[in-house]
LUMGU-131440 format. One record per residue: chain; residue in three letters; residue number from 0; x, y, z of N, C-alpha, C, O, CB in turn. Coordinates in steps of 0.02 Angstrom, whole numbers. Atoms other than C-alpha are relative to their C-alpha. Glycine has a CB too. Layout:
BEGIN
('A', 'ALA', NUM, (X, Y, Z), (X, Y, Z), (X, Y, Z), (X, Y, Z), (X, Y, Z))
...
//
This chain:
BEGIN
('A', 'PRO', 0, (-36, 47, 6), (-1371, -808, -600), (87, 10, -48), (144, -3, -28), (-54, -45, -30))
('A', 'ILE', 1, (-41, -51, 37), (-1268, -717, -754), (46, 42, 43), (107, 48, 48), (-44, 47, -38))
('A', 'ALA', 2, (-39, -65, -23), (-1226, -587, -665), (37, 0, 48), (76, 45, 61), (-34, 50, 15))
('A', 'ALA', 3, (-23, 4, -57), (-1176, -662, -513), (67, -42, -45), (124, -21, -51), (-53, -35, 66))
('A', 'PHE', 4, (-74, 41, 38), (-1041, -761, -603), (30, 52, -22), (82, 65, 8), (-7, -58, -70))
('A', 'PHE', 5, (-53, -45, 15), (-975, -617, -695), (34, 47, 62), (91, 68, 72), (-28, 44, -54))
('A', 'LEU', 6, (-38, -46, -67), (-972, -517, -526), (51, -38, 36), (98, -6, 59), (-55, 23, 63))
('A', 'THR', 7, (-52, 45, -35), (-872, -669, -447), (72, 7, -61), (124, 36, -46), (-39, -96, 10))
('A', 'ALA', 8, (-48, 0, 35), (-763, -686, -595), (47, 67, -13), (108, 69, -21), (-25, -24, -52))
('A', 'LYS', 9, (-52, -81, -22), (-711, -483, -586), (32, -6, 64), (91, 13, 67), (-50, 80, 13))
('A', 'GLU', 10, (-25, 3, -67), (-677, -513, -407), (62, -48, -1), (114, -25, 22), (-57, -24, 52))
('A', 'TRP', 11, (-46, 42, 16), (-567, -656, -444), (68, 23, -45), (123, 5, -24), (-36, -48, -30))
('A', 'VAL', 12, (-21, -22, 15), (-482, -572, -567), (39, 73, 6), (93, 88, -20), (-24, -20, -19))
('A', 'ASP', 13, (-13, -80, -21), (-467, -386, -506), (-36, -5, 88), (-95, 4, 101), (-58, 70, -67))
('A', 'PRO', 14, (27, 11, -63), (-490, -414, -317), (-23, 56, 35), (-3, 105, 4), (43, -31, 37))
('A', 'LEU', 15, (14, -71, -51), (-548, -274, -198), (61, -2, 34), (85, 54, 27), (-69, -1, 61))
('A', 'VAL', 16, (-51, 19, -43), (-394, -334, -83), (47, -48, -28), (34, -107, -20), (-25, -25, 57))
('A', 'ARG', 17, (-31, 45, 33), (-267, -411, -172), (57, -28, 37), (103, 10, 54), (17, 24, -59))
('A', 'LEU', 18, (-32, 36, -45), (-176, -559, -72), (85, 10, -51), (68, 24, -108), (-45, -89, 14))
('A', 'VAL', 19, (-52, 2, 31), (7, -553, -151), (33, -72, 29), (38, -85, 89), (39, 67, 9))
('A', 'PRO', 20, (-37, 77, -15), (94, -735, -150), (61, 33, 41), (80, 91, 45), (31, -54, -83))
('A', 'ALA', 21, (-64, -25, -60), (237, -726, -26), (54, 5, -61), (70, 64, -70), (29, -72, 78))
('A', 'ASP', 22, (-44, -4, 34), (368, -765, -167), (-10, 47, -64), (35, 43, -105), (16, -60, -10))
('A', 'ASP', 23, (5, -31, 50), (298, -641, -296), (37, 36, -7), (15, 82, 27), (-42, 21, -9))
('A', 'SER', 24, (-38, -70, 0), (421, -518, -325), (-6, 35, -39), (32, 84, -39), (56, 3, 0))
('A', 'ASP', 25, (4, -37, 75), (372, -451, -480), (-59, 43, 2), (-60, 94, -31), (-8, -53, -67))
('A', 'GLN', 26, (48, -23, -18), (195, -408, -410), (18, 51, 71), (-18, 99, 81), (-45, -57, 5))
('A', 'VAL', 27, (-13, -39, -33), (279, -331, -263), (43, 79, -26), (36, 138, -10), (28, -41, 39))
('A', 'LYS', 28, (-35, -64, 37), (399, -225, -372), (-42, 60, -18), (-31, 118, -4), (32, -21, -67))
('A', 'ASP', 29, (42, -29, 7), (242, -173, -446), (-41, 53, 33), (-59, 107, 10), (-17, -33, -9))
('A', 'ILE', 30, (23, -27, -50), (167, -119, -301), (19, 69, 30), (-16, 117, 46), (9, -41, 36))
('A', 'PHE', 31, (-52, -54, -35), (310, -6, -233), (29, 43, -49), (55, 96, -33), (61, -33, 40))
('A', 'PHE', 32, (-29, -28, 40), (365, 39, -396), (-23, 21, -51), (-3, 68, -85), (36, -24, -10))
('A', 'GLY', 33, (22, -25, 79), (250, 32, -537), (-56, 74, -11), (-106, 80, -48), (-46, -75, -36))
('A', 'GLY', 34, (46, -80, 13), (175, 227, -522), (-61, -2, 28), (-95, 50, 31), (-18, 22, -80))
('A', 'THR', 35, (74, -1, -23), (16, 165, -446), (-8, 20, 78), (37, 4, 118), (-35, -76, -13))
('A', 'ALA', 36, (33, -13, -72), (-73, 226, -280), (0, -71, 46), (-48, -106, 29), (-85, 28, -12))
('A', 'TRP', 37, (28, 60, -38), (-64, 66, -145), (-14, 11, 73), (18, 58, 97), (47, -58, -5))
('A', 'LEU', 38, (20, 13, -80), (-129, 39, 38), (27, -59, 8), (-2, -102, -25), (-79, -3, 22))
('A', 'VAL', 39, (-55, 68, 0), (7, -112, 82), (-34, -17, 98), (-23, 18, 147), (129, 33, -15))
('A', 'SER', 40, (23, 36, -70), (-75, -204, 246), (75, -63, -13), (84, -94, -65), (-110, -45, -1))
('A', 'CYS', 41, (-38, 75, -12), (78, -346, 299), (-23, -42, 12), (-67, -30, 53), (38, -11, 40))
('A', 'VAL', 42, (21, 41, -26), (37, -505, 319), (54, -60, 28), (115, -56, 21), (-45, -14, -40))
('A', 'THR', 43, (-62, 59, -24), (127, -663, 395), (-35, -70, -34), (-94, -62, -51), (10, -10, 106))
('A', 'ASN', 44, (34, 60, 10), (81, -844, 340), (-55, -11, 38), (-105, -20, 3), (38, -49, 9))
('A', 'LYS', 45, (46, 2, -38), (-31, -858, 479), (-34, 43, -8), (-92, 27, 0), (11, -4, 51))
('A', 'SER', 46, (69, -44, 3), (-125, -708, 450), (-26, 21, -63), (-68, 65, -70), (7, 64, 36))
('A', 'ALA', 47, (5, -3, 79), (-126, -721, 255), (-73, -32, -3), (-70, -84, -35), (67, -48, -48))
('A', 'THR', 48, (64, 22, -11), (-326, -762, 285), (-43, 40, -33), (-13, 94, -40), (-16, -5, 65))
('A', 'LYS', 49, (57, -53, 2), (-474, -666, 230), (25, 63, 20), (51, 67, 76), (-58, -18, 45))
('A', 'PRO', 50, (-8, -78, -35), (-445, -472, 249), (-49, 26, 48), (-107, 6, 46), (-1, 56, -53))
('A', 'PRO', 51, (43, -9, -65), (-511, -388, 410), (-56, 40, -51), (-48, 54, -111), (43, 53, 79))
('A', 'ARG', 52, (42, -29, 48), (-668, -304, 353), (19, 80, 6), (-4, 106, -45), (-81, -19, 16))
('A', 'VAL', 53, (-20, -67, -12), (-606, -120, 401), (49, -1, -68), (48, 51, -101), (37, 18, 83))
('A', 'LEU', 54, (-49, -18, 53), (-471, -149, 258), (-47, -23, -68), (-25, -13, -124), (82, -47, 9))
('A', 'GLU', 55, (34, 9, 63), (-611, -209, 135), (-40, 68, -10), (-37, 103, -60), (-49, -67, 1))
('A', 'ALA', 56, (41, -65, -19), (-725, -65, 192), (54, 54, -47), (33, 74, -101), (-3, 19, 103))
('A', 'ALA', 57, (-53, -34, 12), (-560, 39, 154), (24, -2, -71), (59, 43, -94), (45, -20, 43))
('A', 'ALA', 58, (-32, 18, 69), (-521, -28, -18), (-68, 25, -52), (-63, 34, -113), (25, -98, -6))
('A', 'GLU', 59, (77, -22, 33), (-725, 26, -66), (32, 49, -1), (67, 51, -51), (-79, -1, 33))
('A', 'VAL', 60, (-7, -64, 6), (-678, 196, -29), (65, 18, -29), (68, 77, -47), (-10, 30, 59))
('A', 'LEU', 61, (-47, -37, 39), (-507, 211, -106), (11, -15, -63), (50, 16, -99), (55, 0, 26))
('A', 'ARG', 62, (-10, 37, 77), (-529, 97, -266), (-30, 76, -44), (12, 96, -83), (-64, -94, -16))
('A', 'PRO', 63, (21, -52, 32), (-640, 265, -341), (57, 59, 4), (67, 101, -40), (-68, 18, 29))
('A', 'ARG', 64, (-61, -67, 4), (-499, 386, -302), (55, -42, -37), (80, 3, -69), (35, 38, 91))
('A', 'GLY', 65, (-51, 30, 62), (-367, 273, -413), (45, -34, 62), (106, -39, 55), (51, 71, -65))
('A', 'VAL', 66, (-74, 22, -51), (-278, 197, -246), (-41, -76, 14), (-100, -93, 24), (23, 65, 98))
('A', 'ARG', 67, (32, 71, 3), (-282, 15, -242), (30, -43, 77), (64, -10, 116), (30, -45, -84))
('A', 'VAL', 68, (0, 15, -75), (-269, -110, -75), (48, -86, -9), (31, -133, -45), (-103, -4, 39))
('A', 'ALA', 69, (-5, 70, 29), (-160, -262, -71), (35, -25, 79), (44, 20, 120), (58, -9, -87))
('A', 'ARG', 70, (-34, 50, -48), (-78, -387, 69), (34, -17, -15), (27, -55, -63), (-18, -45, 23))
('A', 'VAL', 71, (-37, 20, 30), (82, -408, 60), (57, -45, 57), (70, -13, 108), (19, 58, -41))
('A', 'HIS', 72, (-53, 32, -40), (215, -534, 153), (46, 37, -2), (89, 36, -46), (21, -60, -17))
('A', 'CYS', 73, (-62, -50, -14), (322, -403, 221), (71, -36, 34), (124, -4, 36), (-30, 62, 57))
('A', 'TRP', 74, (-44, 22, -15), (432, -515, 290), (16, -66, -15), (40, -102, 28), (1, 13, 47))
('A', 'HIS', 75, (-34, 54, 39), (470, -658, 167), (51, 29, -37), (39, 82, -66), (-44, -38, -46))
('A', 'PRO', 76, (-57, -34, 38), (632, -621, 90), (-16, -19, -97), (-46, -67, -122), (89, -41, 38))
('A', 'ILE', 77, (27, -28, 63), (612, -572, -93), (50, 10, -47), (86, 57, -31), (-35, 61, 9))
('A', 'GLU', 78, (-52, -24, 59), (729, -566, -254), (-20, 84, -3), (-74, 109, -17), (-16, -48, -89))
('A', 'THR', 79, (-18, -66, 4), (800, -378, -240), (75, 5, -62), (112, -35, -90), (17, 24, 87))
('A', 'LYS', 80, (-78, -11, 37), (943, -291, -338), (58, -5, 41), (118, 0, 29), (10, 72, -29))
('A', 'LYS', 81, (-73, 13, -58), (1042, -320, -189), (-26, -66, 31), (-23, -69, 92), (15, 73, 77))
('A', 'GLY', 82, (10, 71, -28), (985, -501, -156), (-33, -5, 30), (-49, 50, 52), (35, -30, 28))
('A', 'LYS', 83, (56, 31, -26), (854, -594, -70), (17, 61, 71), (71, 76, 96), (4, -102, 11))
('A', 'ARG', 84, (-4, -46, -63), (805, -463, 81), (-97, 6, 0), (-136, 13, -46), (58, 94, -16))
('A', 'THR', 85, (91, -17, -16), (608, -445, 166), (6, 60, -9), (62, 86, -3), (-41, -14, 79))
('A', 'LEU', 86, (25, -65, -11), (526, -276, 149), (27, 30, 50), (67, 76, 44), (-62, 3, 8))
('A', 'ALA', 87, (-25, -30, -65), (556, -243, 327), (77, 28, -26), (93, 88, -24), (2, -63, 70))
('A', 'GLN', 88, (-81, -16, 7), (756, -253, 271), (-5, 79, -53), (9, 136, -34), (53, -85, -51))
('A', 'ARG', 89, (16, -42, 41), (718, -146, 127), (-5, 64, 0), (34, 109, -15), (-36, -14, -15))
('A', 'PHE', 90, (20, -80, -29), (617, -2, 183), (22, 13, 68), (17, 74, 76), (-81, 14, 3))
('A', 'GLY', 91, (-19, 1, -62), (684, -23, 374), (-47, 18, 51), (-51, 70, 84), (51, 35, 4))
('A', 'PHE', 92, (56, -18, -49), (535, -54, 477), (8, -68, 35), (45, -115, 24), (-82, 19, -33))
('A', 'ARG', 93, (-14, 70, -54), (502, -179, 620), (-15, -63, -30), (-45, -72, -83), (-49, -2, 70))
('A', 'GLU', 94, (5, 81, 23), (504, -362, 603), (-46, -34, 3), (-40, -94, -11), (35, -39, 27))
('A', 'LYS', 95, (54, 52, -28), (322, -413, 658), (-55, 58, -8), (-50, 118, 5), (13, -39, 89))
('A', 'PRO', 96, (84, -37, -16), (139, -348, 648), (-10, 39, 28), (29, 43, 75), (-46, -26, 28))
('A', 'PRO', 97, (13, -30, 51), (67, -230, 622), (27, 53, -29), (53, 100, 0), (-43, 9, 4))
('A', 'VAL', 98, (-39, -59, 40), (128, -127, 491), (-29, 8, -70), (-18, -29, -118), (83, -17, -8))
('A', 'VAL', 99, (40, -49, 62), (21, -17, 360), (37, 43, -41), (77, 77, -7), (-51, 51, 28))
('A', 'MET', 100, (-34, -48, 52), (93, 82, 230), (-24, 20, -71), (-51, -19, -111), (60, -27, -14))
('A', 'ALA', 101, (40, -42, 77), (38, 195, 72), (50, 26, -28), (82, 76, -9), (-61, 69, 7))
('A', 'THR', 102, (-34, -13, 62), (133, 195, -70), (-25, 31, -70), (-73, 7, -101), (23, -55, -14))
('A', 'ASN', 103, (33, -27, 66), (114, 313, -228), (24, -37, -61), (-1, -27, -117), (17, 78, -10))
('A', 'GLY', 104, (-20, 43, 46), (216, 183, -322), (58, 45, -34), (61, 55, -95), (-60, -25, -47))
('A', 'LYS', 105, (-29, -49, 42), (352, 305, -345), (51, 24, 53), (110, 18, 35), (-52, 57, -31))
('A', 'THR', 106, (-60, 7, -51), (454, 347, -186), (-17, -34, 59), (-73, -61, 61), (27, 65, 22))
('A', 'PRO', 107, (13, 51, -55), (463, 258, -24), (-70, 3, 34), (-101, 56, 30), (53, 10, 55))
('A', 'PRO', 108, (63, 5, -24), (307, 213, 62), (7, 53, 77), (54, 76, 109), (-21, -90, 10))
('A', 'SER', 109, (13, -48, -68), (245, 313, 210), (-43, -64, 47), (-81, -106, 22), (-61, 89, -21))
('A', 'PHE', 110, (11, 23, -33), (208, 230, 365), (-66, 30, 21), (-77, 90, 14), (46, -6, 29))
('A', 'LEU', 111, (51, -29, -21), (31, 233, 443), (-5, -30, 62), (14, -88, 67), (-53, -4, -40))
('A', 'ALA', 112, (29, 8, -75), (-26, 227, 634), (-88, -34, -25), (-127, 8, -48), (-1, 99, 53))
('A', 'ALA', 113, (50, 15, 26), (-183, 121, 587), (-48, -35, 36), (-108, -43, 27), (13, -26, -47))
('A', 'THR', 114, (55, 47, -49), (-230, 13, 734), (-61, 43, 31), (-55, 101, 53), (43, -35, 74))
('A', 'GLY', 115, (58, -32, -34), (-400, 57, 798), (-51, 32, -52), (-112, 32, -39), (27, 56, 50))
('A', 'LEU', 116, (44, -43, 47), (-466, 164, 631), (-57, -39, -20), (-60, -101, -21), (37, 25, -65))
('A', 'ASN', 117, (55, 32, 28), (-630, 140, 566), (20, 15, -80), (67, 52, -92), (-77, 33, 30))
('A', 'ALA', 118, (-21, -3, 72), (-629, 125, 356), (-2, 67, -17), (41, 84, -58), (-43, -40, -49))
('A', 'GLU', 119, (-17, -82, 28), (-650, 314, 331), (56, 31, 30), (81, 78, -1), (-59, 55, 16))
('A', 'ALA', 120, (-68, -24, -41), (-505, 355, 445), (61, -30, -36), (109, 0, -60), (1, -26, 83))
('A', 'LEU', 121, (-63, 54, 45), (-390, 225, 366), (5, 43, -84), (54, 70, -110), (-43, -113, -14))
('A', 'ALA', 122, (31, -23, 71), (-465, 284, 193), (44, 75, -8), (79, 83, -58), (-101, 11, 2))
('A', 'ALA', 123, (-20, -48, -6), (-408, 466, 247), (69, 29, -8), (92, 78, -39), (-19, 6, 40))
('A', 'LYS', 124, (-82, 9, -17), (-226, 426, 304), (25, -5, -75), (62, 39, -97), (24, -81, 51))
('A', 'VAL', 125, (-35, 21, 53), (-184, 352, 141), (-16, 47, -60), (4, 27, -114), (-14, -71, -12))
('A', 'LEU', 126, (28, -31, 63), (-261, 486, 21), (50, 50, 26), (94, 71, -12), (-90, 20, -15))
('A', 'ALA', 127, (-66, -65, -12), (-148, 625, 129), (77, -44, -11), (132, -17, -8), (-2, 42, 106))
('A', 'ALA', 128, (-72, 26, -5), (-10, 492, 111), (9, -11, -59), (65, -37, -69), (17, -60, 42))
('A', 'VAL', 129, (-18, 9, 80), (-17, 480, -78), (-14, 50, -47), (19, 47, -99), (-35, -56, -29))
('A', 'ILE', 130, (36, -61, 34), (-105, 632, -154), (39, 56, 8), (24, 81, 62), (-69, 17, 27))
('A', 'PRO', 131, (-47, -62, -6), (21, 779, -165), (-66, 66, 26), (-125, 67, 7), (47, 20, -94))
('A', 'ASP', 132, (47, -43, -50), (-67, 925, -51), (-35, 43, -53), (-85, 70, -29), (45, 50, 63))
('A', 'ALA', 133, (34, -36, 37), (-123, 1019, -212), (-65, -23, -34), (-105, 14, -62), (39, 17, -39))
('A', 'GLU', 134, (23, 32, 23), (-217, 890, -260), (-75, -10, 44), (-128, -30, 21), (46, -45, -12))
('A', 'LEU', 135, (46, 12, -58), (-326, 885, -100), (-49, 59, 7), (-21, 113, 0), (40, -10, 68))
('A', 'PRO', 136, (5, -56, -41), (-451, 1004, -38), (1, 8, 35), (-7, -37, 76), (-22, 25, 5))
('A', 'LYS', 137, (-27, -35, -46), (-409, 1131, 70), (-61, -12, 74), (-103, 27, 94), (11, 83, -34))
('A', 'ALA', 138, (43, 16, -65), (-494, 1028, 236), (33, -22, 58), (83, -54, 44), (-49, -51, -11))
('A', 'SER', 139, (-37, 34, -46), (-434, 976, 394), (-36, -83, 7), (-96, -97, 3), (-1, 49, 73))
('A', 'ILE', 140, (41, 78, 8), (-445, 764, 407), (-14, -16, 96), (33, -16, 136), (72, -83, -52))
('A', 'ARG', 141, (29, 3, -67), (-542, 737, 585), (-16, -71, 8), (-61, -76, -34), (-64, 47, 10))
('A', 'ASP', 142, (23, 65, 5), (-576, 550, 609), (-33, -28, -60), (-86, -60, -61), (-41, -6, 47))
('A', 'GLY', 143, (9, 33, 44), (-573, 508, 443), (-54, 35, -58), (-70, 9, -111), (-17, -58, 32))
('A', 'LYS', 144, (56, -38, 48), (-704, 645, 362), (33, 68, 9), (44, 105, 57), (-90, -3, 28))
('A', 'ARG', 145, (-8, -74, 32), (-648, 791, 255), (-46, 55, 19), (-103, 59, -2), (-8, -4, -72))
('A', 'SER', 146, (48, -64, -4), (-715, 951, 318), (27, 58, 7), (85, 65, 29), (-46, 0, 51))
('A', 'PRO', 147, (-44, -72, 16), (-689, 1135, 290), (25, 15, 61), (-4, -2, 113), (-41, 70, -28))
('A', 'SER', 148, (-44, -9, -66), (-553, 1197, 416), (-58, 51, 35), (-100, 88, 10), (93, 41, -13))
('A', 'ARG', 149, (80, -40, -51), (-673, 1274, 572), (58, 54, 32), (44, 81, 85), (-58, -71, 90))
('A', 'ARG', 150, (-53, -85, 0), (-514, 1424, 579), (-49, 48, 5), (-86, 59, -43), (51, 24, -81))
('A', 'VAL', 151, (41, -58, 22), (-611, 1574, 636), (55, 50, 13), (95, 44, 59), (-73, 14, 43))
('A', 'ASP', 152, (-37, -64, -3), (-518, 1734, 612), (-37, 70, 30), (-81, 98, -3), (23, 13, -72))
('A', 'PRO', 153, (35, -65, -18), (-574, 1886, 705), (4, 53, -30), (63, 70, -32), (11, 19, 52))
('A', 'VAL', 154, (-3, -60, 59), (-597, 2031, 592), (-3, 76, 56), (-44, 83, 101), (-89, -8, -68))
('A', 'GLY', 155, (4, -74, -55), (-554, 2227, 687), (85, 14, 30), (140, 0, 4), (-64, -22, 89))
('A', 'LYS', 156, (-68, -22, -37), (-412, 2284, 797), (35, -83, 9), (3, -131, 32), (-18, 49, 91))
('A', 'ARG', 157, (-61, 48, -15), (-248, 2150, 799), (2, 2, 93), (21, 52, 123), (85, 38, -44))
('A', 'PRO', 158, (-19, -6, -64), (-248, 2097, 990), (68, 4, 6), (106, -11, -40), (-24, -49, 37))
('A', 'GLU', 159, (-65, 6, -13), (-91, 2120, 1081), (18, -53, 27), (78, -48, 40), (21, 43, 32))
('A', 'THR', 160, (-35, 71, -47), (-54, 1958, 1168), (-70, -62, -43), (-128, -51, -60), (-13, 14, 134))
('A', 'MET', 161, (39, 57, 21), (-125, 1783, 1100), (-53, -15, 66), (-104, -47, 51), (55, -68, -19))
('A', 'GLU', 162, (40, 3, -69), (-213, 1778, 1280), (-67, 54, 0), (-125, 47, 19), (57, 22, 66))
('A', 'GLU', 163, (64, -50, 21), (-314, 1929, 1235), (-53, -28, -63), (-114, -22, -62), (35, 78, -30))
('A', 'ASN', 164, (28, 3, 37), (-356, 1868, 1082), (-51, -58, 10), (-105, -51, -19), (37, 5, -43))
('A', 'LEU', 165, (26, 71, -26), (-424, 1686, 1152), (-73, 48, 30), (-130, 38, 10), (64, -52, 73))
('A', 'GLU', 166, (52, -19, -51), (-529, 1800, 1282), (-47, 36, -46), (-106, 23, -37), (27, 48, 66))
('A', 'ASN', 167, (58, -32, 42), (-622, 1903, 1154), (-26, -42, -44), (-78, -22, -70), (18, 58, -37))
('A', 'GLU', 168, (40, 48, 41), (-663, 1749, 1048), (-23, -15, 45), (-81, -16, 24), (22, -51, -40))
('A', 'GLN', 169, (39, 52, -35), (-730, 1662, 1199), (-69, 37, 32), (-120, 7, 48), (49, -36, 61))
('A', 'GLU', 170, (32, -48, -9), (-817, 1835, 1246), (-67, 13, -60), (-128, 20, -59), (53, 49, 4))
('A', 'GLU', 171, (45, -4, 82), (-891, 1850, 1071), (-42, -76, -16), (-89, -67, -55), (70, 11, -79))
('A', 'GLY', 172, (26, 47, -6), (-951, 1661, 1083), (27, -31, -61), (-9, -71, -91), (-65, 7, 13))
('A', 'VAL', 173, (-13, 31, 56), (-842, 1616, 940), (33, -73, 19), (84, -63, 53), (44, 48, -44))
('A', 'GLU', 174, (-10, 76, -13), (-808, 1410, 964), (86, 0, -21), (105, -6, -79), (-59, -59, -58))
('A', 'VAL', 175, (-70, 26, -7), (-611, 1390, 1003), (8, -61, -12), (-11, -102, 31), (25, 8, 59))
('A', 'VAL', 176, (-30, 64, -7), (-537, 1239, 928), (54, -22, -4), (94, -12, -50), (-17, -31, -27))
('A', 'GLN', 177, (-71, 19, -6), (-400, 1144, 1014), (16, -48, -51), (-29, -84, -71), (16, -29, 66))
('A', 'GLU', 178, (-32, 45, 48), (-280, 1044, 886), (-4, -60, 45), (-6, -55, 106), (77, 22, -26))
('A', 'GLU', 179, (17, 75, -18), (-303, 843, 913), (84, -10, 12), (124, 15, -28), (-48, -58, -71))
('A', 'GLU', 180, (-55, 34, -15), (-144, 763, 994), (14, -58, -57), (-39, -86, -71), (-9, -27, 72))
('A', 'ASP', 181, (-13, 47, 51), (-70, 636, 855), (20, -50, 56), (62, -37, 100), (58, 22, -63))
('A', 'ILE', 182, (-19, 80, -34), (-65, 445, 940), (12, -45, -31), (-28, -65, -73), (-42, -32, 34))
('A', 'ASN', 183, (-22, 57, 44), (16, 318, 875), (-23, -61, 55), (-7, -74, 113), (94, 2, -24))
('A', 'LEU', 184, (46, 40, -25), (-105, 185, 900), (40, -83, -13), (14, -130, 18), (-79, 17, -43))
('A', 'ASP', 185, (-60, 55, 7), (43, 34, 844), (24, -12, 62), (23, -69, 86), (62, 21, -46))
('A', 'GLU', 186, (-28, 22, -65), (121, 58, 1009), (-23, 2, 52), (-69, 41, 64), (44, 21, 15))
('A', 'ALA', 187, (39, 7, -29), (92, 3, 1146), (-1, 18, 78), (-51, 8, 112), (-10, -50, -19))
//
C-alpha cells in the first residue's frame, strides 16, 4: 500500500506523459526552448483526455534516453514575445490534428509522420530527430528497430556497371536490400 502511494505520487508529480494546460505558456516555453529533448503530441480541448497507449509506450522507451513526452494545446493562443499566437502560427504548421513533433529544446521542432506507427518506431523517429548523428550508433532504422546496416560490399574486381554488380551479387547468393520508400502517414 505504501509503495503504491509513492508510485502514484511520483506519477502525479512527474508523469510519463505530461498534459500541459492550455494557458501555461511557461511550460510550453520550457518544452521548446529549455534545452531538454521532448516528443510533443498536439491536442485540442476535445482530445486532451487520457493519452493513447502508443504514446505512453513510446514515453517508456524514451525516458531512459533523456527524452520527455508532452501533450500540448498547439491551437490555443498563448503569450509569446510577438504577442498572443498559437504554436501552429509560431512554428508554421497546419491548423488541425494530428501533429507530432520532436524538439531538442534548442532549435525549431522536427515534425514527424507518426500515424500508424508502433511505440518503438515512434521512439526511433524521435531519437533520430533529437540526438545528433554522432551520438547514435551507426545503424539503420527500420520499423523502429535499430539494426546493423545490411549493406554488403563485394570484394574483388570492381564491376564496370551497376547492373553487372547486381548480377554478380545475385549469382553469388548475396542478399540485395532495396531502400524503402518514405510514406507520410499523416496525409490522406
